[in-house]
Structure formats: C-alpha cells, structure tokens
MOPAC internal coordinates of N, CA, C and O (Angstrom, degrees):
PM7 1SCF
backbone

  N    0.0000 0     0.00 0     0.00 0    0    0    0
  C    1.4446 1     0.00 0     0.00 0    1    0    0
  C    1.5296 1   110.90 1     0.00 0    2    1    0
  O    1.2310 1   121.08 1   141.59 1    3    2    1
  N    1.3385 1   115.54 1   -38.41 1    3    2    1
  C    1.4562 1   119.99 1  -179.20 1    5    3    2
  C    1.5284 1   110.70 1   -65.27 1    6    5    3
  O    1.2310 1   120.14 1   141.12 1    7    6    5
  N    1.3597 1   117.34 1   -38.88 1    7    6    5
  C    1.4603 1   121.39 1   178.69 1    9    7    6
  C    1.5233 1   110.85 1   -63.87 1   10    9    7
  O    1.2310 1   120.14 1   139.47 1   11   10    9
  N    1.3214 1   117.34 1   -40.53 1   11   10    9
  C    1.4602 1   121.60 1   179.94 1   13   11   10
  C    1.5243 1   110.11 1   -62.91 1   14   13   11
  O    1.2310 1   120.13 1   137.27 1   15   14   13
  N    1.3213 1   117.37 1   -42.73 1   15   14   13
  C    1.4653 1   121.50 1   179.59 1   17   15   14
  C    1.5241 1   111.26 1   -62.70 1   18   17   15
  O    1.2310 1   120.31 1   137.36 1   19   18   17
  N    1.3204 1   117.01 1   -42.64 1   19   18   17
  C    1.4645 1   121.08 1  -179.89 1   21   19   18
  C    1.5199 1   109.84 1   -65.02 1   22   21   19
  O    1.2310 1   120.15 1   136.29 1   23   22   21
  N    1.3297 1   117.32 1   -43.71 1   23   22   21
  C    1.4654 1   121.30 1   178.96 1   25   23   22
  C    1.5303 1   110.29 1   -61.94 1   26   25   23
  O    1.2310 1   119.85 1   137.01 1   27   26   25
  N    1.3188 1   117.89 1   -42.99 1   27   26   25
  C    1.4605 1   121.32 1   178.86 1   29   27   26
  C    1.5266 1   111.39 1   -63.78 1   30   29   27
  O    1.2310 1   120.13 1   139.22 1   31   30   29
  N    1.3118 1   117.35 1   -40.78 1   31   30   29
  C    1.4690 1   120.89 1   179.13 1   33   31   30
  C    1.5242 1   110.33 1   -64.79 1   34   33   31
  O    1.2310 1   120.22 1   136.42 1   35   34   33
  N    1.3233 1   117.18 1   -43.58 1   35   34   33
  C    1.4656 1   120.58 1   179.03 1   37   35   34
  C    1.5323 1   110.40 1   -63.84 1   38   37   35
  O    1.2310 1   120.06 1   136.54 1   39   38   37
  N    1.3334 1   117.49 1   -43.46 1   39   38   37
  C    1.4651 1   120.89 1   178.71 1   41   39   38
  C    1.5239 1   111.22 1   -61.78 1   42   41   39
  O    1.2310 1   120.41 1   139.26 1   43   42   41
  N    1.3226 1   116.82 1   -40.74 1   43   42   41
  C    1.4601 1   120.81 1   178.20 1   45   43   42
  C    1.5233 1   111.16 1   -64.33 1   46   45   43
  O    1.2310 1   120.01 1   137.92 1   47   46   45
  N    1.3151 1   117.58 1   -42.08 1   47   46   45
  C    1.4706 1   121.23 1   179.70 1   49   47   46
  C    1.5245 1   110.85 1   -64.31 1   50   49   47
  O    1.2310 1   120.12 1   137.71 1   51   50   49
  N    1.3158 1   117.38 1   -42.29 1   51   50   49
  C    1.4632 1   121.12 1   179.18 1   53   51   50
  C    1.5214 1   110.82 1   -63.88 1   54   53   51
  O    1.2310 1   119.92 1   136.02 1   55   54   53
  N    1.3256 1   117.76 1   -43.98 1   55   54   53
  C    1.4693 1   119.68 1   179.76 1   57   55   54
  C    1.5184 1   111.40 1   -64.97 1   58   57   55
  O    1.2310 1   119.65 1   144.31 1   59   58   57
  N    1.3249 1   118.26 1   -35.69 1   59   58   57
  C    1.4695 1   120.86 1   177.28 1   61   59   58
  C    1.5161 1   110.67 1   -65.94 1   62   61   59
  O    1.2310 1   119.99 1   139.43 1   63   62   61
  N    1.3192 1   117.62 1   -40.57 1   63   62   61
  C    1.4660 1   120.67 1   178.33 1   65   63   62
  C    1.5173 1   111.34 1   -65.16 1   66   65   63
  O    1.2310 1   119.95 1   138.35 1   67   66   65
  N    1.3208 1   117.71 1   -41.65 1   67   66   65
  C    1.4644 1   120.73 1   178.99 1   69   67   66
  C    1.5123 1   111.59 1   -65.07 1   70   69   67
  O    1.2310 1   119.30 1   141.65 1   71   70   69
  N    1.3150 1   118.95 1   -38.35 1   71   70   69
  C    1.4662 1   121.59 1   177.94 1   73   71   70
  C    1.5198 1   110.67 1   -66.26 1   74   73   71
  O    1.2310 1   119.88 1   141.98 1   75   74   73
  N    1.3013 1   117.84 1   -38.02 1   75   74   73
  C    1.4594 1   121.62 1  -178.23 1   77   75   74
  C    1.5204 1   111.37 1   -67.87 1   78   77   75
  O    1.2310 1   119.95 1   152.40 1   79   78   77
  N    1.3285 1   117.70 1   -27.60 1   79   78   77
  C    1.4647 1   120.95 1  -177.26 1   81   79   78
  C    1.5170 1   112.79 1   -80.75 1   82   81   79
  O    1.2310 1   119.34 1   165.39 1   83   82   81
  N    1.3257 1   118.87 1   -14.61 1   83   82   81
  C    1.4484 1   121.79 1  -172.17 1   85   83   82
  C    1.5147 1   115.05 1   -85.54 1   86   85   83
  O    1.2310 1   118.70 1  -177.82 1   87   86   85
  N    1.3205 1   120.09 1     2.18 1   87   86   85
  C    1.4501 1   122.34 1  -175.99 1   89   87   86
  C    1.5220 1   113.04 1   -70.45 1   90   89   87
  O    1.2310 1   120.85 1   -15.69 1   91   90   89
  N    1.3169 1   115.99 1   164.31 1   91   90   89
  C    1.4511 1   122.64 1   178.83 1   93   91   90
  C    1.5329 1   108.70 1   -75.75 1   94   93   91
  O    1.2310 1   119.09 1   -57.58 1   95   94   93
  N    1.3221 1   119.35 1   122.42 1   95   94   93
  C    1.4678 1   121.45 1  -175.79 1   97   95   94
  C    1.5320 1   114.07 1   -67.43 1   98   97   95
  O    1.2310 1   119.19 1   165.61 1   99   98   97
  N    1.3252 1   119.15 1   -14.39 1   99   98   97
  C    1.4614 1   120.51 1   179.80 1  101   99   98
  C    1.5251 1   111.85 1   -79.84 1  102  101   99
  O    1.2310 1   120.40 1   162.72 1  103  102  101
  N    1.3375 1   116.84 1   -17.28 1  103  102  101
  C    1.4600 1   121.14 1  -178.08 1  105  103  102
  C    1.5281 1   109.65 1   -61.36 1  106  105  103
  O    1.2310 1   121.28 1   -50.24 1  107  106  105
  N    1.3337 1   115.15 1   129.76 1  107  106  105
  C    1.4592 1   121.27 1   179.17 1  109  107  106
  C    1.5095 1   110.97 1   139.02 1  110  109  107
  O    1.2310 1   121.31 1    10.39 1  111  110  109
  N    1.3097 1   115.09 1  -169.61 1  111  110  109
  C    1.4616 1   122.45 1  -179.11 1  113  111  110
  C    1.5245 1   109.02 1  -110.14 1  114  113  111
  O    1.2310 1   120.74 1   -46.32 1  115  114  113
  N    1.3372 1   116.19 1   133.68 1  115  114  113
  C    1.4608 1   123.13 1  -175.84 1  117  115  114
  C    1.5237 1   109.31 1  -128.27 1  118  117  115
  O    1.2310 1   120.10 1   -42.11 1  119  118  117
  N    1.3189 1   117.42 1   137.89 1  119  118  117
  C    1.4675 1   122.04 1  -178.70 1  121  119  118
  C    1.5223 1   110.29 1  -123.49 1  122  121  119
  O    1.2310 1   121.02 1   -38.42 1  123  122  121
  N    1.3184 1   115.66 1   141.58 1  123  122  121
  C    1.4614 1   121.31 1   177.73 1  125  123  122
  C    1.5115 1   109.96 1  -170.28 1  126  125  123
  O    1.2310 1   120.80 1    27.12 1  127  126  125
  N    1.3248 1   116.08 1  -152.88 1  127  126  125
  C    1.4619 1   119.99 1   177.43 1  129  127  126
  C    1.5185 1   108.76 1  -150.35 1  130  129  127
  O    1.2310 1   121.61 1   -23.45 1  131  130  129
  N    1.3146 1   114.52 1   156.55 1  131  130  129
  C    1.4575 1   122.19 1   175.79 1  133  131  130
  C    1.5070 1   107.06 1  -132.71 1  134  133  131
  O    1.2310 1   120.80 1   -61.82 1  135  134  133
  N    1.3129 1   116.08 1   118.18 1  135  134  133
  C    1.4565 1   122.78 1  -177.16 1  137  135  134
  C    1.5282 1   110.94 1    53.49 1  138  137  135
  O    1.2310 1   120.70 1  -139.64 1  139  138  137
  N    1.3366 1   116.27 1    40.36 1  139  138  137
  C    1.4527 1   122.05 1   176.96 1  141  139  138
  C    1.5232 1   115.59 1    82.87 1  142  141  139
  O    1.2310 1   120.03 1   177.74 1  143  142  141
  N    1.3153 1   117.54 1    -2.26 1  143  142  141
  C    1.4645 1   121.32 1  -179.83 1  145  143  142
  C    1.5327 1   108.54 1   -95.89 1  146  145  143
  O    1.2310 1   119.87 1   -62.15 1  147  146  145
  N    1.3489 1   117.85 1   117.85 1  147  146  145
  C    1.4627 1   119.34 1   179.22 1  149  147  146
  C    1.5246 1   111.41 1   -67.78 1  150  149  147
  O    1.2310 1   121.31 1   -38.10 1  151  150  149
  N    1.3333 1   115.10 1   141.90 1  151  150  149
  C    1.4568 1   119.24 1   179.98 1  153  151  150
  C    1.5237 1   110.73 1  -148.96 1  154  153  151
  O    1.2310 1   121.84 1   -19.76 1  155  154  153
  N    1.3157 1   114.08 1   160.24 1  155  154  153
  C    1.4628 1   122.01 1   175.54 1  157  155  154
  C    1.5188 1   108.11 1  -129.95 1  158  157  155
  O    1.2310 1   121.15 1   -47.72 1  159  158  157
  N    1.3191 1   115.40 1   132.28 1  159  158  157
  C    1.4592 1   121.37 1   175.09 1  161  159  158
  C    1.5224 1   107.81 1  -116.94 1  162  161  159
  O    1.2310 1   121.17 1   -44.81 1  163  162  161
  N    1.3391 1   115.37 1   135.19 1  163  162  161
  C    1.4523 1   121.56 1   178.67 1  165  163  162
  C    1.5214 1   108.10 1  -120.00 1  166  165  163
  O    1.2310 1   121.07 1   -47.93 1  167  166  165
  N    1.3290 1   115.56 1   132.07 1  167  166  165
  C    1.4570 1   122.52 1   176.88 1  169  167  166
  C    1.5245 1   107.35 1  -120.23 1  170  169  167
  O    1.2310 1   120.61 1   -65.47 1  171  170  169
  N    1.3328 1   116.44 1   114.53 1  171  170  169
  C    1.4601 1   121.54 1   179.57 1  173  171  170
  C    1.5242 1   110.26 1   -90.89 1  174  173  171
  O    1.2310 1   120.62 1   -21.75 1  175  174  173
  N    1.3314 1   116.41 1   158.25 1  175  174  173
  C    1.4622 1   121.24 1  -178.73 1  177  175  174
  C    1.5206 1   113.55 1   -61.27 1  178  177  175
  O    1.2310 1   119.97 1   152.16 1  179  178  177
  N    1.3332 1   117.66 1   -27.84 1  179  178  177
  C    1.4643 1   120.79 1  -176.32 1  181  179  178
  C    1.5271 1   113.74 1   -82.60 1  182  181  179
  O    1.2310 1   120.07 1  -174.17 1  183  182  181
  N    1.3429 1   117.48 1     5.83 1  183  182  181
  C    1.4589 1   120.44 1   178.89 1  185  183  182
  C    1.5123 1   113.98 1    89.62 1  186  185  183
  O    1.2310 1   119.94 1  -173.77 1  187  186  185
  N    1.3176 1   117.72 1     6.23 1  187  186  185
  C    1.4663 1   120.94 1   174.95 1  189  187  186
  C    1.5240 1   108.22 1  -101.78 1  190  189  187
  O    1.2310 1   121.03 1   -15.57 1  191  190  189
  N    1.3097 1   115.63 1   164.43 1  191  190  189
  C    1.4565 1   119.49 1   179.55 1  193  191  190
  C    1.5058 1   111.40 1  -166.78 1  194  193  191
  O    1.2310 1   121.46 1     0.78 1  195  194  193
  N    1.3250 1   114.81 1  -179.22 1  195  194  193
  C    1.4632 1   119.89 1   179.08 1  197  195  194
  C    1.5171 1   109.87 1  -151.33 1  198  197  195
  O    1.2310 1   122.01 1   -25.69 1  199  198  197
  N    1.3125 1   113.75 1   154.31 1  199  198  197
  C    1.4574 1   122.19 1   175.07 1  201  199  198
  C    1.5124 1   106.83 1  -125.10 1  202  201  199
  O    1.2310 1   120.81 1   -47.44 1  203  202  201
  N    1.3119 1   116.05 1   132.56 1  203  202  201
  C    1.4602 1   121.73 1   177.59 1  205  203  202
  C    1.5255 1   107.59 1  -129.68 1  206  205  203
  O    1.2310 1   120.49 1   -50.75 1  207  206  205
  N    1.3350 1   116.68 1   129.25 1  207  206  205
  C    1.4623 1   120.91 1  -179.15 1  209  207  206
  C    1.5227 1   109.85 1  -135.87 1  210  209  207
  O    1.2310 1   121.31 1   -16.30 1  211  210  209
  N    1.2980 1   115.10 1   163.70 1  211  210  209
  C    1.4661 1   122.76 1   177.98 1  213  211  210
  C    1.5266 1   111.32 1    54.00 1  214  213  211
  O    1.2310 1   121.29 1  -133.19 1  215  214  213
  N    1.3271 1   115.14 1    46.81 1  215  214  213
  C    1.4561 1   119.49 1   177.80 1  217  215  214
  C    1.5171 1   113.78 1    66.03 1  218  217  215
  O    1.2310 1   120.00 1  -153.90 1  219  218  217
  N    1.3092 1   117.61 1    26.10 1  219  218  217
  C    1.4530 1   121.64 1   178.62 1  221  219  218
  C    1.5114 1   114.28 1    94.70 1  222  221  219
  O    1.2310 1   119.89 1   177.50 1  223  222  221
  N    1.3368 1   117.81 1    -2.50 1  223  222  221
  C    1.4689 1   120.23 1   178.24 1  225  223  222
  C    1.5308 1   111.16 1   -64.72 1  226  225  223
  O    1.2310 1   121.01 1   148.69 1  227  226  225
  N    1.3175 1   115.68 1   -31.31 1  227  226  225
  C    1.4532 1   120.91 1   176.02 1  229  227  226
  C    1.5203 1   107.22 1  -113.57 1  230  229  227
  O    1.2310 1   120.33 1   -58.25 1  231  230  229
  N    1.3168 1   116.97 1   121.75 1  231  230  229
  C    1.4613 1   121.13 1   179.07 1  233  231  230
  C    1.5205 1   108.76 1  -137.13 1  234  233  231
  O    1.2310 1   120.94 1   -50.50 1  235  234  233
  N    1.3185 1   115.81 1   129.50 1  235  234  233
  C    1.4547 1   121.36 1  -178.52 1  237  235  234
  C    1.5280 1   108.20 1  -135.26 1  238  237  235
  O    1.2310 1   120.91 1   -47.19 1  239  238  237
  N    1.3111 1   115.87 1   132.81 1  239  238  237
  C    1.4646 1   121.30 1   172.64 1  241  239  238
  C    1.5181 1   107.95 1  -100.15 1  242  241  239
  O    1.2310 1   120.75 1   -31.63 1  243  242  241
  N    1.3288 1   116.18 1   148.37 1  243  242  241
  C    1.4525 1   120.10 1  -177.97 1  245  243  242
  C    1.5249 1   110.03 1  -151.19 1  246  245  243
  O    1.2310 1   121.70 1   -12.28 1  247  246  245
  N    1.3197 1   114.36 1   167.72 1  247  246  245
  C    1.4529 1   121.22 1   165.70 1  249  247  246
  C    1.5203 1   105.77 1  -109.23 1  250  249  247
  O    1.2310 1   121.03 1   -24.24 1  251  250  249
  N    1.3043 1   115.64 1   155.76 1  251  250  249
  C    1.4618 1   118.76 1  -176.83 1  253  251  250
  C    1.5243 1   111.04 1  -145.57 1  254  253  251
  O    1.2310 1   122.30 1   -20.90 1  255  254  253
  N    1.3248 1   113.20 1   159.10 1  255  254  253
  C    1.4574 1   121.48 1   165.15 1  257  255  254
  C    1.5268 1   106.11 1  -130.28 1  258  257  255
  O    1.2310 1   121.05 1   -37.93 1  259  258  257
  N    1.3061 1   115.59 1   142.07 1  259  258  257
  C    1.4639 1   121.78 1   178.84 1  261  259  258
  C    1.5227 1   107.22 1  -138.45 1  262  261  259
  O    1.2310 1   121.41 1   -80.61 1  263  262  261
  N    1.3249 1   114.91 1    99.39 1  263  262  261
  C    1.4644 1   120.29 1  -176.86 1  265  263  262
  C    1.5149 1   110.45 1  -142.68 1  266  265  263
  O    1.2310 1   121.00 1   -41.89 1  267  266  265
  N    1.3106 1   115.69 1   138.11 1  267  266  265
  C    1.4670 1   122.20 1   174.70 1  269  267  266
  C    1.5242 1   112.91 1    51.94 1  270  269  267
  O    1.2310 1   120.45 1  -141.28 1  271  270  269
  N    1.3353 1   116.75 1    38.72 1  271  270  269
  C    1.4577 1   120.99 1   176.65 1  273  271  270
  C    1.5170 1   114.93 1    79.86 1  274  273  271
  O    1.2310 1   119.83 1  -173.09 1  275  274  273
  N    1.3483 1   117.93 1     6.91 1  275  274  273
  C    1.4620 1   121.44 1   179.42 1  277  275  274
  C    1.5299 1   108.82 1  -115.74 1  278  277  275
  O    1.2310 1   120.90 1   -54.73 1  279  278  277
  N    1.3288 1   115.89 1   125.27 1  279  278  277
  C    1.4650 1   123.16 1  -179.82 1  281  279  278
  C    1.5228 1   108.60 1  -111.37 1  282  281  279
  O    1.2310 1   121.01 1   -56.37 1  283  282  281
  N    1.3339 1   115.67 1   123.63 1  283  282  281
  C    1.4576 1   121.20 1   177.08 1  285  283  282
  C    1.5203 1   108.59 1  -119.44 1  286  285  283
  O    1.2310 1   120.26 1   -55.73 1  287  286  285
  N    1.3298 1   117.10 1   124.27 1  287  286  285
  C    1.4634 1   123.71 1   178.14 1  289  287  286
  C    1.5205 1   109.25 1  -113.65 1  290  289  287
  O    1.2310 1   120.66 1   -48.53 1  291  290  289
  N    1.3282 1   116.34 1   131.47 1  291  290  289
  C    1.4576 1   121.33 1   177.61 1  293  291  290
  C    1.5226 1   107.75 1  -123.63 1  294  293  291
  O    1.2310 1   119.82 1   -66.19 1  295  294  293
  N    1.3565 1   117.94 1   113.81 1  295  294  293
  C    1.4676 1   119.52 1  -178.32 1  297  295  294
  C    1.5193 1   111.73 1   -64.52 1  298  297  295
  O    1.2310 1   120.78 1   -35.60 1  299  298  297
  N    1.3381 1   116.12 1   144.40 1  299  298  297
  C    1.4553 1   121.06 1   177.36 1  301  299  298
  C    1.5193 1   109.82 1   -65.50 1  302  301  299
  O    1.2310 1   121.09 1   -22.34 1  303  302  301
  N    1.3176 1   115.51 1   157.66 1  303  302  301
  C    1.4542 1   121.20 1   178.64 1  305  303  302
  C    1.5263 1   109.51 1   -55.03 1  306  305  303
  O    1.2310 1   120.94 1   -46.33 1  307  306  305
  N    1.3056 1   115.81 1   133.67 1  307  306  305
  C    1.4593 1   121.50 1  -178.34 1  309  307  306
  C    1.5175 1   112.95 1    94.69 1  310  309  307
  O    1.2310 1   120.31 1   165.82 1  311  310  309
  N    1.3235 1   117.01 1   -14.18 1  311  310  309
  C    1.4613 1   120.66 1   179.72 1  313  311  310
  C    1.5233 1   112.45 1  -100.46 1  314  313  311
  O    1.2310 1   120.37 1   175.57 1  315  314  313
  N    1.3247 1   116.89 1    -4.43 1  315  314  313
  C    1.4603 1   120.35 1  -176.55 1  317  315  314
  C    1.5272 1   112.31 1   -60.74 1  318  317  315
  O    1.2310 1   120.36 1   147.64 1  319  318  317
  N    1.3356 1   116.92 1   -32.36 1  319  318  317
  C    1.4599 1   120.01 1  -178.70 1  321  319  318
  C    1.5241 1   112.09 1   -78.09 1  322  321  319
  O    1.2310 1   120.48 1   159.13 1  323  322  321
  N    1.3268 1   116.68 1   -20.87 1  323  322  321
  C    1.4609 1   120.89 1  -178.23 1  325  323  322
  C    1.5160 1   111.04 1   -83.04 1  326  325  323
  O    1.2310 1   120.74 1   136.77 1  327  326  325
  N    1.3088 1   116.20 1   -43.23 1  327  326  325
  C    1.4633 1   120.14 1  -177.07 1  329  327  326
  C    1.5135 1   110.06 1  -148.87 1  330  329  327
  O    1.2310 1   121.27 1   -35.10 1  331  330  329
  N    1.3045 1   115.18 1   144.90 1  331  330  329
  C    1.4547 1   120.61 1   173.00 1  333  331  330
  C    1.5194 1   107.47 1  -119.32 1  334  333  331
  O    1.2310 1   121.08 1   -35.23 1  335  334  333
  N    1.2950 1   115.54 1   144.77 1  335  334  333
  C    1.4462 1   121.14 1   178.95 1  337  335  334
  C    1.5116 1   108.21 1  -120.40 1  338  337  335
  O    1.2310 1   120.94 1   -39.32 1  339  338  337
  N    1.3099 1   115.82 1   140.68 1  339  338  337
  C    1.4534 1   119.83 1   173.51 1  341  339  338
  C    1.5145 1   108.05 1   -85.17 1  342  341  339
  O    1.2310 1   120.87 1   -51.33 1  343  342  341
  N    1.3105 1   115.94 1   128.67 1  343  342  341
  C    1.4620 1   119.42 1  -179.59 1  345  343  342
  C    1.5172 1   109.91 1   -71.56 1  346  345  343
  O    1.2310 1   121.31 1   -35.05 1  347  346  345
  N    1.3043 1   115.09 1   144.95 1  347  346  345
  C    1.4526 1   120.12 1   172.89 1  349  347  346
  C    1.5117 1   115.43 1    82.32 1  350  349  347
  O    1.2310 1   119.43 1  -144.87 1  351  350  349
  N    1.3084 1   118.69 1    35.13 1  351  350  349
  C    1.4629 1   120.82 1   173.59 1  353  351  350
  C    1.5198 1   108.60 1   -69.25 1  354  353  351
  O    1.2310 1   120.33 1   -28.99 1  355  354  353
  N    1.2976 1   116.97 1   151.01 1  355  354  353
  C    1.4623 1   118.98 1   174.71 1  357  355  354
  C    1.5269 1   108.17 1   -91.55 1  358  357  355
  O    1.2310 1   121.27 1   -31.50 1  359  358  357
  N    1.3275 1   115.18 1   148.50 1  359  358  357
  C    1.4546 1   119.15 1   178.24 1  361  359  358
  C    1.5181 1   109.78 1  -141.69 1  362  361  359
  O    1.2310 1   121.88 1   -24.66 1  363  362  361
  N    1.3292 1   114.00 1   155.34 1  363  362  361
  C    1.4573 1   120.75 1   178.06 1  365  363  362
  C    1.5133 1   108.05 1  -144.92 1  366  365  363
  O    1.2310 1   120.62 1   -42.22 1  367  366  365
  N    1.3154 1   116.42 1   137.78 1  367  366  365
  C    1.4558 1   121.95 1   177.38 1  369  367  366
  C    1.5201 1   107.70 1  -115.52 1  370  369  367
  O    1.2310 1   121.36 1   -54.58 1  371  370  369
  N    1.3258 1   115.00 1   125.42 1  371  370  369
  C    1.4555 1   121.45 1   177.41 1  373  371  370
  C    1.5252 1   106.99 1  -128.20 1  374  373  371
  O    1.2310 1   120.56 1   -81.93 1  375  374  373
  N    1.3172 1   116.54 1    98.07 1  375  374  373
  C    1.4611 1   120.75 1  -175.88 1  377  375  374
  C    1.5183 1   110.39 1    65.55 1  378  377  375
  O    1.2310 1   120.41 1    62.70 1  379  378  377
  N    1.3296 1   116.81 1  -117.30 1  379  378  377
  C    1.4618 1   122.27 1   179.72 1  381  379  378
  C    1.5215 1   112.28 1  -101.62 1  382  381  379
  O    1.2310 1   120.17 1  -158.68 1  383  382  381
  N    1.3319 1   117.29 1    21.32 1  383  382  381
  C    1.4603 1   121.85 1   179.85 1  385  383  382
  C    1.5244 1   109.93 1  -117.97 1  386  385  383
  O    1.2310 1   121.03 1   -53.04 1  387  386  385
  N    1.3331 1   115.63 1   126.96 1  387  386  385
  C    1.4625 1   123.03 1   176.77 1  389  387  386
  C    1.5226 1   107.53 1  -112.52 1  390  389  387
  O    1.2310 1   120.54 1   -56.61 1  391  390  389
  N    1.3237 1   116.57 1   123.39 1  391  390  389
  C    1.4596 1   121.66 1   177.62 1  393  391  390
  C    1.5235 1   108.26 1  -114.19 1  394  393  391
  O    1.2310 1   120.95 1   -55.57 1  395  394  393
  N    1.3398 1   115.78 1   124.43 1  395  394  393
  C    1.4605 1   121.85 1   178.99 1  397  395  394
  C    1.5235 1   107.56 1  -116.10 1  398  397  395
  O    1.2310 1   120.27 1   -51.91 1  399  398  397
  N    1.3260 1   117.10 1   128.09 1  399  398  397
  C    1.4658 1   121.89 1  -179.89 1  401  399  398
  C    1.5215 1   109.53 1  -125.09 1  402  401  399
  O    1.2310 1   121.62 1   -44.19 1  403  402  401
  N    1.3445 1   114.51 1   135.81 1  403  402  401
  C    1.4587 1   119.53 1   178.66 1  405  403  402
  C    1.5180 1   109.00 1  -161.78 1  406  405  403
  O    1.2310 1   120.66 1   -44.93 1  407  406  405
  N    1.3040 1   116.35 1   135.07 1  407  406  405
  C    1.4696 1   122.71 1   177.65 1  409  407  406
  C    1.5240 1   112.69 1    49.91 1  410  409  407
  O    1.2310 1   120.48 1  -137.49 1  411  410  409
  N    1.3328 1   116.69 1    42.51 1  411  410  409
  C    1.4615 1   120.95 1   176.38 1  413  411  410
  C    1.5170 1   114.82 1    79.56 1  414  413  411
  O    1.2310 1   119.29 1   178.48 1  415  414  413
  N    1.3247 1   118.97 1    -1.52 1  415  414  413
  C    1.4636 1   122.16 1   176.96 1  417  415  414
  C    1.5142 1   109.38 1  -105.96 1  418  417  415
  O    1.2310 1   121.25 1   -38.13 1  419  418  417
  N    1.3233 1   115.22 1   141.87 1  419  418  417
  C    1.4563 1   120.80 1   178.40 1  421  419  418
  C    1.5148 1   108.93 1  -125.86 1  422  421  419
  O    1.2310 1   121.29 1   -44.96 1  423  422  421
  N    1.3189 1   115.15 1   135.04 1  423  422  421
  C    1.4607 1   121.66 1   178.60 1  425  423  422
  C    1.5262 1   107.49 1  -124.08 1  426  425  423
  O    1.2310 1   120.89 1   -48.13 1  427  426  425
  N    1.3336 1   115.91 1   131.87 1  427  426  425
  C    1.4477 1   121.37 1   179.35 1  429  427  426
  C    1.5217 1   108.94 1  -113.03 1  430  429  427
  O    1.2310 1   120.91 1   -53.12 1  431  430  429
  N    1.3242 1   115.86 1   126.88 1  431  430  429
  C    1.4645 1   122.60 1  -178.19 1  433  431  430
  C    1.5238 1   108.43 1  -121.20 1  434  433  431
  O    1.2310 1   121.17 1   -26.70 1  435  434  433
  N    1.3222 1   115.37 1   153.30 1  435  434  433
  C    1.4561 1   122.04 1   178.18 1  437  435  434
  C    1.5237 1   108.67 1  -116.75 1  438  437  435
  O    1.2310 1   121.14 1   -43.43 1  439  438  437
  N    1.3441 1   115.42 1   136.57 1  439  438  437
  C    1.4621 1   120.09 1   179.84 1  441  439  438
  C    1.5219 1   109.95 1   -64.27 1  442  441  439
  O    1.2310 1   120.94 1   -48.22 1  443  442  441
  N    1.3402 1   115.80 1   131.78 1  443  442  441
  C    1.4547 1   121.49 1   175.00 1  445  443  442
  C    1.5212 1   107.94 1   -76.26 1  446  445  443
  O    1.2310 1   120.87 1   -33.80 1  447  446  445
  N    1.3092 1   115.94 1   146.20 1  447  446  445
  C    1.4733 1   119.29 1   179.63 1  449  447  446
  C    1.4988 1   111.02 1   -92.04 1  450  449  447
  O    1.2310 1   120.10 1   180.00 1  451  450  449

C-alpha cells in the first residue's frame, strides 16, 4: 500500500510539472520603449491585455493572439481612436526579452519580475 501511495504522489507531481510548462511564454508584463517613449505591455492568459505609455497617460486594452511567431492585437471597443495596431506583427521571445517587429519598426521589451 505504501508503494502505491508513493507512485501516485510521484505521478501527480510529474503531471503538475508538465501542466505548468505548457503555458504561453508571452503571458506577463513587459517594459520597454518605442521612439523614446516608455511603455508597458501586459498579456494575460485569457487573451486580453493592456498597453500603458507615457506614465499611464495613454492606456489601451486589447485582445491578442500569439501563435507561431505572429502577434495580433485588437483594441477593445472605444480604444480604436487612441491606438491602432497592425495585425500580424512578428514576435520572438528569448529568455526575458520580447522583440516585436512590424512595418519596419522593432520594439524590444523586457519581462517585469
């Protein structure tokens, strides 16, 4: 009985570790700048996110998809006049660095701790 319990505990621990590894690596808060303007982008697990720039003077909520190196941001209703996003930007994550490229512009962000 004791062996069965140990095996079950080990199996449970392994399955928990595997589930934790499967998350989207873009999820989290990222800080950087674009043309000298500091900004923060947040990507939530549910596909929603936000962008805050100029110390919060500019704030936009959006939904996003990030798959196979393509990032698509769609501003929430009412935010279209504040910011527009080009669909289909390319992105790459290397450790704690997120690089987003679109229309010849590249923005590099660092994961917040």
